[in-house]
Structures are given as structure tokens and as C-alpha cells.
C-alpha positions as MATLAB code, in Angstrom:
seq = 'MAKRTQPKWQPPEKSTGPVLKLFNSLTRQKEEFIPQNGKNILWYSCGPTVYDASHMGHARSYISFDILRRVLSDYFGYDVMYVMNITDIDDKIIKRARQNHLYEKYVSEGHSLKKNLDDAKSVLELFSDTVKKTTDPDKKNMLERLVLRMTGAIEALEVAVKSNDEAKTKEAQEALLREAKDPLSEWLDFEHGASVTDNSIFVKLPRFWEAQFHEDMDALNVLRPCVLTRVSEYIPEIIAYVEKIIANGLAYESNGSVYFDVNKFDAQEGHHYAKLVPEAYGDAKSLQDGEGDLCISEDRLNEKRSPNDFALWKRSKAGEPWWDSPWGHGRPGWHIECSVMASDICGSSLDIHTGGVDLKFPHHDNELAQAEAYFDNDHWVRYFLHSGHLTIAGCKMSKSLKNFVTIKEALTQYTARQLRLAFLLHSWKDTLDYSTNTMEMATQYERLLNEFFLTVKDMTRCSASKTQIDSYQKWGNSELELNKKFIATKNSVHSSLCDNIDTRGALDAVRDLVGICNIYIRDKRASTQESNCILLRDIAAYITWLLRVFGAIPTEESIGFPITESRGTTNTEEVVMPYLSILAEFRDNIRSQARQLKATDMLKECDRLRDDILPNVGVRLEDREGTKSAVKLVDRETLLREKEAKKKAEAEKAAEKERKKAEQAAAQAQKDAQRKIKPTEMFLSEIDKYSQFDDKGIPTHDAEGKELSKGQIKKLQKLQQNQEKKYNEYLQSVMVNGVGDS';
ca = [
      65.868  117.691   37.452;
      67.973  114.565   37.202;
      68.407  112.380   40.271;
      71.754  112.754   41.972;
      73.927  109.648   42.338;
      76.317  108.704   45.054;
      79.910  109.742   44.392;
      82.541  107.077   43.853;
      83.870  105.707   47.182;
      87.598  105.306   47.702;
      88.891  102.919   50.353;
      91.679  104.194   52.618;
      95.196  103.116   51.772;
      96.053   99.826   53.383;
      98.454  100.337   56.261;
     101.600   98.259   56.308;
     102.069   97.587   59.994;
     104.532   95.191   61.609;
     104.108   91.446   61.020;
     104.818   88.731   63.569;
     108.369   87.406   63.381;
     109.878   84.661   65.516;
     113.532   83.768   66.086;
     113.848   80.440   64.299;
     116.757   78.272   65.454;
     116.716   76.580   62.030;
     117.908   79.842   60.424;
     119.302   81.630   63.513;
     117.358   84.764   62.665;
     113.876   86.230   62.964;
     111.498   84.901   60.327;
     107.964   85.957   59.465;
     105.613   83.480   61.127;
     103.414   81.734   58.561;
     101.459   78.697   59.823;
     100.909   75.872   57.360;
      97.122   75.829   57.771;
      95.601   79.278   58.138;
      95.199   80.263   61.798;
      95.826   76.712   63.072;
      99.143   75.932   64.775;
     100.536   72.452   65.464;
     102.951   72.873   68.388;
     105.054   70.246   70.147;
     107.013   71.052   73.298;
     109.642   68.836   74.898;
     108.419   67.970   78.385;
     110.396   66.939   81.474;
     112.265   63.753   82.265;
     110.563   62.996   85.560;
     113.159   61.607   87.960;
     113.519   64.490   90.447;
     111.926   67.747   91.593;
     111.191   70.410   88.959;
     113.549   73.357   89.289;
     113.827   76.933   88.053;
     115.461   75.705   84.840;
     112.185   73.927   84.078;
     110.256   77.041   85.059;
     112.415   79.056   82.626;
     111.287   76.897   79.698;
     107.682   76.191   80.621;
     106.743   79.712   81.744;
     108.480   81.175   78.661;
     106.621   78.847   76.291;
     103.386   79.426   78.184;
     103.809   83.161   77.539;
     104.489   82.541   73.818;
     101.493   80.217   73.597;
      99.165   82.705   75.295;
     100.339   85.595   73.100;
      99.911   83.600   69.879;
      96.483   82.404   70.999;
      94.970   85.315   72.939;
      96.714   88.281   71.289;
      97.275   87.203   67.683;
      94.224   84.944   67.580;
      95.781   81.659   66.463;
      94.152   78.309   67.215;
      96.919   76.392   68.983;
      97.119   72.611   69.342;
      99.740   72.348   72.102;
     101.242   68.886   72.646;
     103.761   68.042   75.365;
     105.427   64.798   76.368;
     106.472   63.245   79.653;
     109.658   61.185   79.471;
     108.986   58.352   81.909;
     111.474   55.853   80.390;
     115.067   57.039   80.380;
     118.561   56.124   81.598;
     118.380   58.788   84.332;
     115.051   57.429   85.589;
     116.248   53.808   85.540;
     119.450   54.647   87.386;
     117.767   56.919   89.975;
     114.964   54.377   90.603;
     117.492   51.585   91.180;
     119.667   53.775   93.409;
     116.710   54.905   95.549;
     115.494   51.315   95.883;
     118.915   49.952   96.835;
     119.666   52.803   99.256;
     116.302   52.465  101.031;
     116.838   48.702  101.237;
     120.352   49.197  102.671;
     119.111   51.629  105.348;
     116.121   49.460  106.275;
     118.403   46.440  106.808;
     119.911   48.190  109.840;
     123.540   47.168  109.344;
     126.052   47.193  112.176;
     128.196   50.227  112.916;
     131.257   48.376  111.671;
     129.637   47.563  108.312;
     128.379   51.127  107.899;
     131.854   52.484  108.580;
     133.623   49.904  106.392;
     131.210   50.484  103.506;
     131.463   54.261  103.880;
     135.263   54.091  103.745;
     135.131   51.879  100.632;
     132.714   54.301   98.996;
     134.907   57.255   99.966;
     137.983   55.632   98.465;
     136.268   54.933   95.132;
     134.598   58.338   95.143;
     137.919   60.105   95.774;
     139.297   58.422   92.624;
     136.297   59.745   90.677;
     137.023   63.268   91.960;
     140.648   63.046   90.776;
     139.561   61.995   87.267;
     136.922   64.765   86.975;
     138.066   67.595   84.691;
     135.033   69.898   84.820;
     136.014   72.528   87.459;
     132.440   73.165   88.682;
     131.687   69.463   89.047;
     135.069   68.820   90.671;
     134.402   71.561   93.239;
     130.969   70.100   94.048;
     132.392   66.570   94.428;
     135.237   67.797   96.653;
     132.707   69.444   98.982;
     130.748   66.183   99.113;
     133.939   64.256   99.989;
     134.707   66.718  102.795;
     131.212   66.355  104.268;
     131.371   62.569  104.069;
     134.861   62.490  105.615;
     133.632   64.700  108.458;
     130.643   62.409  109.025;
     132.908   59.317  109.218;
     135.221   61.035  111.716;
     132.253   62.229  113.802;
     130.880   58.671  113.989;
     134.258   57.286  115.074;
     134.479   59.913  117.847;
     130.915   59.108  118.965;
     131.716   55.376  119.125;
     134.737   56.058  121.356;
     132.609   58.195  123.696;
     130.362   55.179  124.464;
     127.366   57.526  124.266;
     124.622   55.453  122.631;
     122.426   58.436  121.671;
     125.322   60.362  120.105;
     126.464   57.257  118.232;
     123.013   56.638  116.771;
     122.698   60.298  115.732;
     126.174   60.229  114.108;
     125.349   56.965  112.292;
     122.166   58.487  110.828;
     124.107   61.612  109.835;
     126.684   59.479  107.991;
     123.977   57.679  106.022;
     122.457   61.046  105.054;
     125.749   62.629  103.988;
     126.837   59.502  102.118;
     123.523   58.978  100.306;
     124.603   59.984   96.776;
     127.984   58.208   96.611;
     126.643   55.247   98.612;
     123.687   54.909   96.208;
     126.089   55.059   93.256;
     128.241   52.333   94.826;
     125.238   50.135   95.648;
     123.977   50.502   92.085;
     127.383   49.547   90.685;
     127.501   46.476   92.961;
     123.870   45.322   92.872;
     122.031   47.264   90.119;
     121.830   44.243   87.838;
     119.882   42.330   90.495;
     116.872   44.712   90.392;
     114.137   42.963   88.401;
     110.879   44.441   89.755;
     109.496   46.654   86.954;
     107.196   48.482   89.395;
     110.299   50.198   90.810;
     110.804   51.905   87.426;
     107.143   52.991   87.277;
     106.769   54.352   90.814;
     109.492   57.014   90.592;
     108.392   58.778   87.360;
     104.718   58.713   88.353;
     105.524   60.435   91.641;
     107.648   63.153   90.027;
     105.191   63.648   87.168;
     102.468   64.408   89.725;
     104.821   66.887   91.410;
     105.582   68.489   88.046;
     101.891   69.058   87.260;
     101.408   70.509   90.732;
     104.266   72.942   90.106;
     102.899   73.953   86.693;
      99.458   74.638   88.187;
     101.070   76.733   90.922;
     102.898   78.758   88.223;
      99.646   79.272   86.267;
     101.043   77.432   83.245;
      98.271   76.337   80.875;
      97.771   72.606   80.563;
      98.731   71.069   77.207;
      95.940   70.100   74.847;
      97.512   66.643   74.641;
      99.952   65.017   77.076;
     101.895   61.964   75.874;
     103.959   59.497   77.921;
     106.693   57.315   76.460;
     105.471   54.272   78.404;
     102.113   54.523   76.571;
     103.678   54.654   73.091;
     105.863   51.527   72.962;
     103.901   49.879   70.060;
     104.000   53.111   68.042;
     107.735   53.525   68.713;
     108.463   49.980   67.502;
     106.401   50.543   64.325;
     108.147   53.874   63.710;
     111.596   52.278   64.035;
     110.554   49.453   61.690;
     109.622   51.967   58.980;
     112.926   53.848   59.308;
     114.695   50.488   58.876;
     112.486   49.755   55.849;
     113.470   53.156   54.407;
     117.093   51.999   54.631;
     118.163   54.579   57.224;
     118.517   52.422   60.364;
     119.993   49.024   61.183;
     119.812   46.371   63.923;
     122.979   45.416   65.791;
     123.158   42.966   68.683;
     119.539   43.573   69.726;
     119.738   47.373   69.447;
     118.696   49.561   66.493;
     120.810   52.522   65.373;
     120.102   55.428   63.051;
     122.507   55.537   60.101;
     123.596   59.193   60.220;
     126.056   59.073   57.313;
     123.581   57.353   54.960;
     120.820   59.825   55.903;
     123.118   62.822   55.448;
     124.261   61.566   52.035;
     120.721   61.414   50.624;
     119.484   64.337   48.552;
     117.116   66.580   50.505;
     118.306   65.332   53.889;
     120.689   67.163   56.214;
     121.896   65.956   59.597;
     122.478   68.469   62.426;
     120.319   71.230   60.916;
     120.249   73.177   64.170;
     123.922   72.892   65.130;
     125.890   71.786   62.042;
     129.166   72.723   63.747;
     128.484   70.010   66.392;
     128.499   67.238   63.763;
     130.814   64.528   65.117;
     130.956   65.962   68.662;
     131.649   62.660   70.439;
     131.011   63.932   73.980;
     127.603   65.451   73.165;
     126.601   62.368   71.199;
     127.574   60.088   74.082;
     125.726   62.267   76.626;
     122.660   61.958   74.403;
     122.872   58.164   74.464;
     122.547   58.059   78.283;
     124.571   57.011   81.337;
     123.720   53.324   80.972;
     125.024   53.050   77.405;
     128.654   54.030   78.003;
     130.636   50.925   77.152;
     133.016   49.665   74.502;
     130.520   46.966   73.492;
     127.859   49.554   72.736;
     130.289   51.701   70.742;
     131.460   48.682   68.716;
     127.852   47.884   67.741;
     127.632   51.082   65.660;
     128.736   51.456   62.067;
     129.810   55.013   62.860;
     130.401   56.943   66.116;
     127.818   59.463   64.826;
     125.019   56.876   64.831;
     122.560   56.959   67.720;
     120.178   54.455   69.279;
     116.531   54.253   68.252;
     115.999   51.104   70.312;
     118.303   49.865   73.112;
     118.846   46.273   74.097;
     117.947   46.040   77.805;
     120.641   44.788   80.146;
     120.110   43.138   83.525;
     118.552   45.558   85.993;
     116.702   47.530   83.283;
     113.015   47.470   82.275;
     112.238   45.890   78.898;
     109.532   45.355   76.288;
     109.259   42.700   73.581;
     110.259   43.855   70.104;
     111.310   42.292   66.758;
     114.904   42.756   67.957;
     114.475   41.151   71.394;
     113.943   42.595   74.863;
     114.646   46.320   74.840;
     113.477   49.877   75.456;
     113.206   53.100   73.414;
     116.123   55.459   72.838;
     115.712   58.968   74.225;
     115.400   60.856   70.928;
     112.910   58.562   69.180;
     110.161   59.155   71.731;
     109.549   62.794   70.750;
     109.589   62.076   67.022;
     107.019   59.301   67.450;
     104.654   61.052   69.847;
     104.728   64.406   68.034;
     104.182   62.670   64.685;
     101.324   60.569   66.070;
      99.380   63.667   67.173;
     100.517   66.323   64.672;
     101.447   64.357   61.551;
     104.272   64.891   59.079;
     105.013   68.560   59.749;
     104.886   70.731   62.880;
     104.480   74.493   62.815;
     106.401   74.989   66.073;
     108.702   72.814   68.165;
     109.991   74.217   71.470;
     112.529   73.183   74.079;
     115.463   74.380   76.133;
     118.561   75.612   74.311;
     120.594   72.761   75.835;
     118.492   70.265   73.814;
     119.507   71.601   70.400;
     122.225   68.990   69.841;
     121.990   66.100   69.763;
     118.388   65.678   70.962;
     116.514   67.997   68.617;
     118.846   67.411   65.672;
     118.284   63.663   66.125;
     114.526   64.172   66.360;
     114.562   66.034   63.057;
     116.648   63.341   61.347;
     114.441   60.461   62.576;
     111.163   62.111   61.621;
     112.386   63.262   58.205;
     113.733   59.763   57.572;
     110.315   58.357   58.536;
     108.236   60.784   56.420;
     110.910   61.240   53.725;
     110.570   65.033   53.877;
     112.805   67.951   54.857;
     110.351   70.063   56.843;
     109.210   68.108   59.887;
     109.568   71.324   61.904;
     108.979   74.758   60.377;
     109.937   76.918   63.378;
     112.224   75.719   66.171;
     112.088   77.969   69.248;
     114.602   77.492   72.069;
     114.398   79.145   75.485;
     117.619   80.564   76.931;
     119.691   79.166   79.785;
     118.963   79.984   83.418;
     121.797   80.845   85.788;
     121.632   81.135   89.579;
     123.230   84.407   90.723;
     125.520   84.283   87.679;
     126.523   80.611   88.063;
     125.601   77.677   85.844;
     122.560   75.800   87.139;
     122.760   72.027   87.084;
     121.227   69.112   88.958;
     124.470   67.213   88.639;
     126.256   70.123   90.348;
     123.646   70.262   93.143;
     123.254   73.909   92.183;
     119.558   74.374   91.596;
     116.495   75.948   93.171;
     113.304   73.898   93.010;
     110.077   75.551   91.908;
     108.555   74.847   95.317;
     111.510   76.572   97.024;
     111.200   79.582   94.728;
     107.467   79.850   95.474;
     108.193   80.157   99.207;
     110.076   83.398   98.458;
     108.111   84.850   95.551;
     104.640   84.574   94.067;
     103.923   82.921   90.730;
     103.124   86.368   89.322;
     106.482   87.770   90.419;
     108.342   84.838   88.841;
     106.391   85.304   85.610;
     107.069   89.055   85.596;
     110.787   88.316   85.975;
     110.601   86.214   82.787;
     108.382   88.763   81.011;
     110.964   91.479   81.712;
     113.627   89.449   79.858;
     113.856   87.975   76.365;
     112.584   84.389   76.232;
     115.510   83.257   74.058;
     118.373   84.804   76.082;
     120.091   83.675   79.282;
     118.182   84.709   82.408;
     119.930   85.128   85.743;
     117.743   84.139   88.692;
     119.057   86.437   91.402;
     117.953   88.905   94.072;
     118.413   91.788   91.615;
     116.267   90.096   88.951;
     113.469   89.386   91.397;
     113.664   92.858   92.951;
     113.100   94.335   89.486;
     110.030   92.102   89.074;
     108.568   92.926   92.494;
     109.076   96.660   91.928;
     107.277   96.422   88.592;
     104.417   94.527   90.239;
     104.230   97.179   92.972;
     104.085   99.995   90.396;
     101.197   98.354   88.533;
      99.332   97.377   91.685;
      99.423  100.915   93.089;
      98.180  102.259   89.755;
      95.306   99.748   89.654;
      94.326  100.537   93.252;
      94.384  104.276   92.594;
      92.274  103.999   89.447;
      89.786  101.641   91.121;
      89.422  104.036   94.029;
      88.886  107.002   91.683;
      86.418  105.230   89.394;
      84.468  103.259   91.996;
      81.448  105.563   92.100;
      81.174  105.869   88.313;
      81.856  102.230   87.452;
      78.510  100.726   88.413;
      76.133  102.652   86.130;
      76.112  105.511   83.652;
      74.946  108.865   85.037;
      74.511  112.275   83.426;
      77.766  113.520   84.968;
      79.731  110.370   84.077;
      81.218  112.078   81.029;
      83.396  115.183   81.141;
      84.658  117.378   78.352;
      88.175  116.468   77.315;
      90.809  119.137   77.691;
      94.370  119.246   76.376;
      95.621  116.970   79.175;
      93.072  114.256   78.266;
      93.867  114.564   74.557;
      97.586  114.213   75.281;
      97.023  111.256   77.619;
      94.892  109.504   74.994;
      97.606  110.083   72.361;
     100.076  108.386   74.677;
      97.581  105.545   75.248;
      97.254  104.933   71.487;
     101.029  105.176   71.039;
     101.523  102.634   73.849;
      99.165  100.134   72.213;
     101.037  100.543   68.930;
     104.357  100.127   70.733;
     103.123   96.985   72.508;
     101.944   95.553   69.188;
     105.281   96.301   67.514;
     107.141   94.682   70.408;
     105.021   91.531   70.333;
     105.425   91.278   66.560;
     109.190   91.492   67.088;
     109.822   87.937   68.352;
     107.228   88.407   71.134;
     109.362   90.990   72.944;
     107.460   91.139   76.222;
     110.146   93.289   77.826;
     109.591   96.009   75.216;
     105.832   95.726   75.758;
     106.143   96.060   79.538;
     108.552   98.989   79.188;
     105.894  100.790   77.130;
     103.283   99.975   79.795;
     105.587  101.309   82.542;
     105.963  104.607   80.668;
     102.183  104.869   80.246;
     101.585  104.267   83.972;
     104.145  106.962   84.800;
     102.337  109.473   82.540;
      98.979  108.509   84.105;
     100.392  109.111   87.585;
     101.643  112.558   86.514;
      98.219  113.324   85.001;
      96.459  112.355   88.260;
      98.942  114.370   90.356;
      98.549  117.488   88.207;
      94.763  117.248   88.294;
      94.790  117.008   92.099;
      97.197  119.947   92.371;
      94.824  122.075   90.296;
      91.763  120.749   92.249;
      90.317  119.408   88.992;
      88.735  115.997   88.549;
      90.621  113.371   86.558;
      88.815  111.776   83.635;
      87.814  108.479   85.236;
      86.598  106.816   82.042;
      89.908  107.368   80.238;
      91.895  106.138   83.234;
      89.637  103.108   83.577;
      90.099  102.274   79.871;
      93.880  102.445   80.274;
      93.800  100.275   83.417;
      91.482   97.790   81.664;
      93.857   97.533   78.693;
      96.872   96.896   80.936;
      94.857   94.301   82.884;
      93.871   92.565   79.640;
      97.502   92.520   78.465;
      98.680   91.034   81.773;
      95.947   88.408   81.470;
      97.215   87.578   77.976;
     100.708   87.169   79.460;
      99.339   84.861   82.194;
     100.290   87.286   84.990;
      96.602   87.516   85.965;
      94.795   84.139   86.091;
      91.557   83.706   84.201;
      88.585   81.797   85.533;
      87.611   78.963   83.227;
      83.902   78.261   83.133;
      81.448   76.459   80.886;
      78.049   77.823   79.949;
      76.285   81.070   80.836;
      77.168   82.820   84.098;
      74.535   82.625   86.823;
      74.257   86.091   88.352;
      72.875   84.782   91.647;
      75.787   82.381   92.082;
      78.209   83.428   94.792;
      81.025   81.773   92.866;
      80.826   84.392   90.087;
      80.468   87.381   92.420;
      83.214   89.993   92.350;
      84.242   90.347   96.000;
      85.420   93.899   95.489;
      82.100   95.003   94.000;
      80.228   93.477   96.950;
      82.268   94.824   99.856;
      83.381   98.214   98.523;
      80.065  100.048   99.104;
      80.229   99.052  102.792;
      83.889  100.000  103.073;
      83.162  103.356  101.417;
      80.432  104.035  103.986;
      82.856  103.114  106.771;
      85.587  105.346  105.302;
      83.187  108.301  104.978;
      81.987  107.820  108.568;
      85.607  107.765  109.764;
      86.410  110.920  107.769;
      83.528  112.737  109.485;
      84.595  111.528  112.942;
      88.196  112.643  112.320;
      87.069  116.048  111.107;
      84.964  116.645  114.231;
      87.619  115.190  116.535;
      90.176  117.636  115.158;
      87.887  120.563  115.796;
      87.217  119.373  119.360;
      90.895  118.364  119.862;
      89.677  114.933  120.922;
      92.974  113.036  120.730;
      91.483  109.735  121.952;
      88.963  109.732  119.097;
      91.743  110.482  116.601;
      93.798  107.611  118.017;
      90.854  105.253  117.513;
      90.541  106.419  113.904;
      94.253  105.733  113.381;
      93.921  102.320  115.021;
      91.114  101.425  112.590;
      93.350  102.476  109.675;
      96.652  101.003  110.908;
      95.713   97.897  112.899;
      92.176   96.677  112.222;
      91.522   97.122  108.485;
      94.914   95.801  107.259;
      94.110   92.486  108.964;
      91.155   92.052  106.601;
      93.039   93.260  103.520;
      91.901   96.894  103.418;
      94.230   99.852  102.974;
      92.852  103.261  103.970;
      94.819  106.278  102.728;
      94.075  109.661  104.313;
      94.129  112.655  101.982;
      94.075  116.251  103.142;
      91.043  118.187  101.941;
      89.282  115.238  100.336;
      87.826  111.845  101.236;
      90.062  108.919  102.091;
      91.052  106.386   99.443;
      89.878  102.803  100.046;
      91.924  100.004   98.471;
      91.487   96.229   98.670;
      94.926   94.614   98.933;
      95.776   91.057   99.993;
      96.263   90.784  103.758;
      99.848   89.474  103.591;
     100.986   92.462  101.515;
      99.430   94.920  103.956;
     100.936   93.174  106.970;
     104.353   93.235  105.275;
     103.870   96.959  104.603;
     102.930   97.469  108.243;
     106.038   95.625  109.463;
     108.219   97.578  107.026;
     106.705  100.844  108.289;
     107.294   99.863  111.930;
     110.859   98.884  111.106;
     111.470  102.173  109.282;
     110.003  104.143  112.202;
     112.144  102.196  114.684;
     115.250  102.811  112.584;
     114.364  106.507  112.351;
     113.865  106.719  116.134;
     117.137  104.859  116.740;
     118.956  107.221  114.387;
     117.443  110.199  116.195;
     118.593  108.819  119.548;
     122.057  108.138  118.142;
     122.408  111.702  116.891;
     121.090  113.012  120.192;
     123.670  110.924  122.084;
     126.427  112.100  119.746;
     125.394  115.729  120.290;
     125.311  115.201  124.069;
     128.746  113.570  123.989;
     130.136  116.371  121.852;
     128.643  118.974  124.185;
     130.025  117.151  127.230;
     133.457  117.048  125.612;
     133.152  120.737  124.787;
     132.123  121.547  128.355;
     135.003  119.485  129.757;
     137.412  121.259  127.430;
     136.226  124.683  128.681;
     137.010  123.750  132.308;
     140.735  123.181  131.635;
     142.975  126.025  132.891;
     145.090  127.466  130.060;
     148.328  126.978  132.033;
     147.545  123.245  132.428;
     146.240  122.393  128.968;
     149.550  120.991  127.627;
     150.989  119.536  130.845;
     149.290  116.163  130.393;
     150.669  115.677  126.865;
     153.931  114.063  128.014;
     153.948  111.841  124.930;
     154.575  115.011  122.883;
     156.485  117.367  125.213;
     159.119  117.024  127.966;
     159.704  120.643  129.217;
     157.388  123.631  129.748;
     157.858  127.331  130.663;
     156.249  129.065  133.669;
     153.038  129.671  131.651;
     152.709  125.978  130.781;
     153.810  126.410  127.147;
     155.925  123.445  125.890;
     159.564  124.302  125.064;
     160.968  120.851  124.192;
     159.510  117.802  122.446;
     159.307  114.310  123.975;
     162.861  113.498  122.926;
     164.226  116.698  124.576;
     164.701  118.608  121.344;
     163.956  122.337  121.621;
     160.790  123.474  119.801;
     161.085  126.057  117.013;
     159.762  129.599  117.415;
     157.009  128.862  114.897;
     155.822  125.803  116.868;
     155.840  127.764  120.142;
     153.884  130.584  118.483;
     151.150  128.104  117.393;
     150.962  126.660  120.923;
     150.649  130.165  122.406;
     147.786  130.900  120.041;
     146.029  127.674  121.124;
     146.513  128.677  124.777;
     144.996  132.107  124.098;
     141.923  130.467  122.546;
     141.629  128.171  125.584;
     141.959  131.175  127.918;
     138.998  132.773  126.190;
     136.901  129.579  126.611;
     137.998  129.207  130.229;
     137.031  132.800  131.086;
     133.598  132.219  129.491;
     133.240  129.134  131.670;
     134.206  131.054  134.861;
     131.699  133.764  134.005;
     128.901  131.208  133.537;
     129.773  129.660  136.902;
     129.534  133.021  138.633;
     126.205  133.814  136.955;
     124.699  130.450  137.897;
     126.232  130.546  141.391;
     127.843  127.131  140.990;
     131.342  126.526  142.325;
     133.924  124.374  140.617;
     134.935  121.470  142.740;
];
């Protein structure tokens, strides 16, 4: 008999699932993401200009890009080199540093009341002219409010001076200096800015705010960049970069400054200026804003060959920091810094460049032009991703409008997780409104997930530690259906993340899955059947993993093998839960016996343990009829807030009950008073309606003496008959109760 051979094997058909696509600002549509070098990604992100506190606009960009970075790295498995810059040389920084220095100097000099008032009035006069010339309605409104406050402060100081009250005068003087700080600083800078020569002043401010920025990013659980670059550390590289662009014939020196020749670049084959926003080509206002506040002058404009040209290197004026260069004392332009630093780390072509949508033109378009002029290519950036605007309760957010919420302020109201969930529940590229409604949606979503996690942990606690013979149960139809939904959810999440990293779609799918799990648990309890703990734990573990990918659950970074004896790697919940379970079981037994014995004091003590003692150590105990109590570890603050909310709800319920009781008593009293009125007297007091009555007390004429119609009299007679019936009932009740009517 011949030996049998293995049959031919056929592989399954290759599935064609969704592929990752990202919205690329260079094409204004979703494009399949294809890195240039396998799974490696070179990513440059525009960092902050550090001259003031980081606000929610910064959080919008950096949390959004942190989410994208985590998803690309931890979900799709890419190896990301993430580079970010710190702009520590800039017109805004120079101006703010000078203003702060001059204002602090002015205050410390302790000028006389007269000088303070005279200076304030001069500032107010100049500032009022600025307000009149301002055309932007939002900015004009903000400036007008500032003028009103400053005017009020001047008037208050003048009143205090006349009162001869030294304490009130000093307080009013300090208030004036506070209210006048911004316009006074602007005035001082205009008058004396050129006299500031100490370079340390321009270093101190950005270093302080950079430290604050990093602190804010850590608090928001934003991953640190792989490489952080600072403009002040790249001056030699910037000079060399500019020299090469000049050598390539696409930049020129003029009066100590160097400008990029936009028209010459745009005319060359393979080069295109304003790739991101071609319709903004020649937008004078945007171009001027990009040059900086300290470069607005006719002299500067006349130095350029074309209004479209922008500065690569700026000649430093008096009162500005400077570095030696082939063109004299100067400092870098704003746009050149990113091109140089990104190129130095990532080379001639980036996979991804990110930044806020407001940076598209001219900043990012200028970056592209400079770098492509330097490398003589047309692909310095492959994918440009821009985060959407952030509004505050529907209004434009702007530092210049004094309409912004700092990250530190936001974190006093909400947790970092809640802020991140708010961003996760919205598209990263669209406008996000930071409002009470937005944050309520995020906190409700967090609450839904947290309750699900606590329920599953409580149900699976006994089976989680080790495998036992009864750990596994036969799956029924409900488990099969739940698992189908679980698989469908994972597919839906994957499709959403492939579709421009749509975290909202992913979280919507997770919400639906949690809802189905809750129904499954409820139905199992109703039928006194046990839920399948392993399936529920797998679902909860998947959701936890996804939230960790999104950065909503922090991960512990460690190096080397974990040491099991180390307290630092111990799971607190695993340690304390056995003891809490023993305590909960003991309490259940005490309550059961106390109910049988009707021992109310013992029951009160059990309630006190549940309601007052355990919440203070972060433990929630939930009583369940017919089964053991649920034990859940929740952070103490959340439980105390729940306790306060419960007390408030109970107080409101009691107050409502008392209100209804009082209303019922008042209505009954009114009813009783109505019954006591004799039928013949019921209309006599209504002299505003009637002027004459018959012998039975029925009105015959209205207040003006006009005789009532037969129909009106008939209605009044009917009312009197009804009152007679009530009155007779009242008399009968008096006789029965033996109470006389006084």
C-alpha cells in the first residue's frame, strides 16, 4: 500500500481591511499614511513661544498631537522620533521682557502721587487714541474695558487724595498701578525700550515660562519629546543655513538683515510658495504679523525687494538682543528657526510636521519654502497635520484679547483625564469649544467608564488571582452575543482610528459596548445567574488598554525587571481588597442579624461605616439585596463629592416635601376659612365688583351701578347654593365636635 501524502494547503484569502489615512493639509484631504522609511517616523512639532503662561489653546494642540503620537506608536506600532522646539528668541519675548523690566523698575522707584497720576493720564490719553484706531471689534471691546478700569482707578485715587486718608490713598495708588500695568508697560517701552541693554533680561523671561510649560505638560500627561531644541542654542546653525540659502540664490542681504526672495523661489521649476494656503499669497497683513511687532516700520519694508519677502535674519536695533553674523549684529527671524532645527535633527525630509491651524500661513508656508530652498527639493514635509482652533464658550480665544484660560486654571476645575477625554470626544482637526457643556460630556463619559470598571473589578475579584476549576463557565447565547459585540467593537475602533485617527468614533463604539455589558450584567442578576467574569474582564482590559494608548490612563515607566518584593511595584488594590472584602462580609453578617433582632443601633453603625468612615479612605460599599455587598476602591475626593451631592439632594428633597406640606396646609386652611363664610355674606365684601345686593345677599348691580343681567344673577345664585352646602357641612362638623364658632 502506497504511503499517503499530505494534501495541498491553501492559504485563506487575504482580507482587505481599512488602512491608516491622515488629513494632510498639503492636499486638504485624507491620504494613506506611508512613512518614508518602513515603520520609522520623523516628526517635528512646533513648540511654544515662551513669554507667558500656557493656556488651553496650547493644551488643544499638545494634547491632540500627544494622542496622535501615542496612537501611531502604541496602536499602529510605528517607531516615532518626535522633535519639538522652544522659541526663546522672538519679538513677543523681547517686547514682554523689556516691558516687565521697565514696569518693575518704575514701581520699585516709588514715584510721587503726582507723577503716578500725571503719567497715568498721559498713558490714558495715548491709549484712548489707540482704541479709536482699532478696527477689530473684539480687540476694541477689550481695550475699551481696560480704559474704563484705568479711568475708574485714576478717579478713585483722586478721591482718596482729597479724603486725606493715608491708608486709602496708598491702597488706591497700588490699585492704579495694577490696573494700568499693560498700557503703562507699553508706554514705558515706547519711551525707554531702546535703553535696555542687559541681555540677561531677555534670557530670564523665556527660561521661567519654559519651565512652567514643561510643568503643565507633565500635569496633562503629555509625553516628553525625544528631542527638544531651543532657538538660542542653534544660532551658529541658523547662520550657516541662511548662508546656504543665499548661496543657492534664493535670499539676499539688505541693510544688515537677510530676506527670502519669494518671487525668485516661486519662479523656479519644482518650487511652489504658499503650498498650504495658496490663496493667502500676497496677504500683506498676515505677512506683516509673521514678521513680528518690532519689525513694523517703513525702513524695514523698504529694505525688501518685494512685500512678499520675509526675514531670515533681522538686524538688531537698540534695546534688542544680538549675535555676531556675517551681516552684522542681529537675531534670527521667526520662521527660520523651525526649518533649521527640524532639518538638523531629521534631515532633508520629514514624515510629519504638526502645529496649530493658525500657523499655516505664513509660518509653515515660510518654513517649507526655506527648507526646500536649502535642500533644493519639493518634499521637505510629507504630511502636514494641523490641530483645530479652540474657542472659549463659543468666543475666539486670544492672549491679546485677554480672553484665555491657563492650563493651571483649567486643572483647578477638571482633572487631566477629563480634559483629555474632552479632546478625545472631538476631532483633532476641527474647532473645539471649551465650555461647561463640553466638559460635562467628558465627565459623564469618565463616570460611565469608571462605574463599569468598578463593577467588573468587584465581580471578578475572587477569580482574578488564580485559576480554579470553577473559573470557567459554559457560554450560553448571551455570552456568544456579547462576544460578537466585543469583536465588532474592536473592528469599529480599528476602522475609526484608521480614518484620520477618529478617537470620537472609537469612544462612541466603546460607550455602546459598555452599555451592552451593563444590560448583560443586569439581566444575569435578574435571572439569578452568574455573569461570565472572564469575558467581562477581557472587555474591561481591552478598554483599559485603549485608554492607556490614548494617554487617558498614565503608564509607569520603569527600566529593567520588576522586583516583586518592591513596594513601589505593588498594586494597592490587590493588597487591600482581601481585607476590605473580609470587612464587607463581616458587616453583611452583622446587618443580617441586626435586622432579625430589630437592633436599629447596630444597623445605624453599619450605615455609618458605609456612609461616613469608608468614603474617607476611598472605599465605596454598595449594599445589594439578597447578595453580598460590592466593594469598590474610588479616590477619596470623588467619594466625598458624591457624599456632598447625596446630602444636597436629600436636603432638597426634604425641603420640597416641606414646601408641598406647607402648600397643602395653606390650601386646607383657605378651604376651611371658605367653609365658615355664611352664604348671605359671601358677596358683601366684594365692593370692587358690586354696589347693590338683595335681601339674600345676591348682587343686583355692578360697581358702576349698572344692573346685572339675569344670566349673571343666576350664576351668582348657583355659587351661593354651593357655599350654603359647604357652610351646612361646616355647622354639622362643629356640632359633632362640640366646638362653638366665635
